[in-house]
N, C-alpha and C positions, 0 to 999 in steps of 0.2 A: 783440203785444210778449213780446221774450224777451232774456233774458238770452247773452249771446257766454260759451261757456265755455273758459275756456284751458289746461286740464290734465283728468288724471283725476281721478275723485273721490275727495275723502281718508277714506281710512278710519278715523275716530275712534280704535275700539276695537283698529286693531290697531298705532296712534302708543302709546294706552296700556296697552298689553299689555307693553309692554319695560318699563318704569317703574311697573309693581305694588311698591308698598310689602307688605314680609315681612309675617307675621304680629306679628313682636315691633316694628318700627319703625310697623305701624299702631296697635298698644297703645300706643304710645307717643305718638303725635299725638293720638288719641282722650283720652289721660289730659291733656294740655294743652289740647288744645278743651274739655275739662269745666271746666279750673282756669282758662280764658277765660270759660265760659261762667257760673261763678261771679262772678268781677270784676264783668261786664256786668251782672248779677243784685243786686249787692250784698253777696251774701254772702261773699265775699272782699274785704277792703279794701285791699289791695294796687292800686297804678300800673298803667293797661295804657298802654304805651307802643309804640308802631306805628313800626318806625324802621327807615331804609335808603336806600339811592340809587333818583333818580328815574326813572333808566335803570338798568336790570339788562342793558347789552348784551355784557359780556366776563367770559363762565363763572368763569375762574381766579381774576380781581379780586375777582367777587362772594362765590365760595367765601371767598376770604383773608379778605374782611370779614367774613361771616357765621362762621369761625373765632372771629376776635376777638369778635366780640358773643357770641358762644356763651359765651366766656370771662369776659366781662362781666357774663352772665346769671347765670351761677355765684355771683359777687361779692355780687351786689343782689338774688336771688330773695324775699328773705323782705318784700324792702320792692316790687318791680318786675316786673312781669309780661312780657316783650318777645315781638311779632310782628315778624319781620324784614321789610320791605318787597321784594320781589322784581317789581317793575312793569315789565314786558316788552312793551308796546304805548304808543308816543309819539302822543296826540292832537296833530294841527296845526292851527292856527286857520285858514289859508288850504289846507292840503293841502301844502306844500311839506316838504321836509326829512326828519333822517334820522325813520321812524314806531317802531321798536324792534325788538328780537330777533323777536319774531313775524312782522314780513316781511323782516327781512335780518339772519340771525345770522351772516354773514360778511360785514363794512363793507368787504372789499377786493373782494368780487364784486356782481352783479346778486341784487337782491329774490328771495327763495324761500319763499314758504307754507309748500310742505309741507316743506320743512329748518327752517322758523321753527317750525310748532307743533309741533317734536320737540322742539326744540331748548330753548322754552319750558318743554313738560315736563320734560326732562332738569335741568334748571335749580330748577326745583320740586324736584325728586323727591332731588337730593345736597344741598341744602341741608339738606332734613328728614332723610336717611339719615346724611349726614354733620357734620351740628355737632349733631342734635335739637335746634333752632330749627323752628318752626312758620311758614310764609309768608303774605304779602298778598299781592295783584296788584289793579292797577285793573281792572274790567270794561270796557274802553273796547268790545269787540265781544260783546255778549249770548249770538250765535251760538257764541262761541268757549267758552263756560262748561262747557260739555260737555267739555272738555278735561282742566279741571283741577280738577272740581269734587270729588275725591277727595283731593286735595292741599290745595288753597288753604284754610288758616282765617279767613281775611278779607278782606272785600272791597272795593272804594272804584270809586265814582261819581265818574267826574274832574268839572272846571268846567265843559267842554265839552258833558256829555250828562247833567248834572245837572237840565238841564229837559227832556228827553227823556222822552215818556211809556212808550216799550218798557223802557230801563232804570230807569224808578221800578215799573214793574209785576214784571219779572224778579227786579229786587233783592227784591221783598215775599215773591218764594216760594223765595228762597236758603234754604236751611238753616244759614245762619252769617253772623256781623252783616256788618252792610252802612255804610258811611262815605259822607255825603254833601257833597260838596267844598261850598264858596262860587264861585260862576258867574266868569266872566274879567270881567264887567260890576262888577262886588262887591256885586251886589244880593241884601242876604241875606234879602229874602225868597224868592226861585228857591229857595235851598239850603231853606230854613225848609216851604217848600211840598212840596217832597221829600222831607221828612222826615215828614212831615204823609200823604201821597200812600203814601211806605211802609206804614204804618201800618193803614192802611184797607183795612179787607175785600171785597176787591172782586174777584172771577175775572179771568181773563184769557186771552187766545189768546198760543200761543209757540210756532214751529215746528210748527204744522197740528196744535196740543195745547190742548186746552182744561187750564188750572190754578188753582189759587187757593192763595191767598198762605201763609206759616206760622200757625199758631197755638199754638207754643210763645210763651210769655208775653213771657220775656226777649227774642226774636227779632223782636215786633212793632214795636220801635223802630229807627231806626237811627240814626248820629251825626251831628253837623255836625262837619264836619272844615274849620278854617279855617286 
């Protein structure tokens, strides 16, 4: 049994090379990521607010939102720390419907995965470099994590993925915070089991590699997202 290839192999490194953060932008992101870590670990008592559109599918509209949010962040920085949701993949219960920027970057044209991957990275890059905010995204496809692992500061496992073993294992290996959503059924035990699975120290295989979970204390627990 074999998969049927529909196009050329996607060169992830070539896509990433076009949107590498400058030294200054990277330093700013790392500083904000440390603030995020301090809030999660309890060293910083500010409120963490992960906020933004459920579907980030229009680049200019998202940037306009990000600029306004960045202005608001400055006004409340002493009490609230914001990470902007830039969710670029849309899960579908039965497979029908728009599947997000990653699948179809131009809704007037046919889906294009290569252009979609480029658009996803470009959008996160622009939000970070043009507004100073850091970003969150839903990890709908674990294999795509490598595309944004140097840009995204917070990952979410969605309602349709939270019971999936691979999502749970991969989440445990990410060196960034992870939120576990309550499932579409509303069964909270599924979400709590995902949180528990995330913190168990179990090696796992992913993309033909044997990996292990993070051992940084504040990364060994994920969040429940209601």
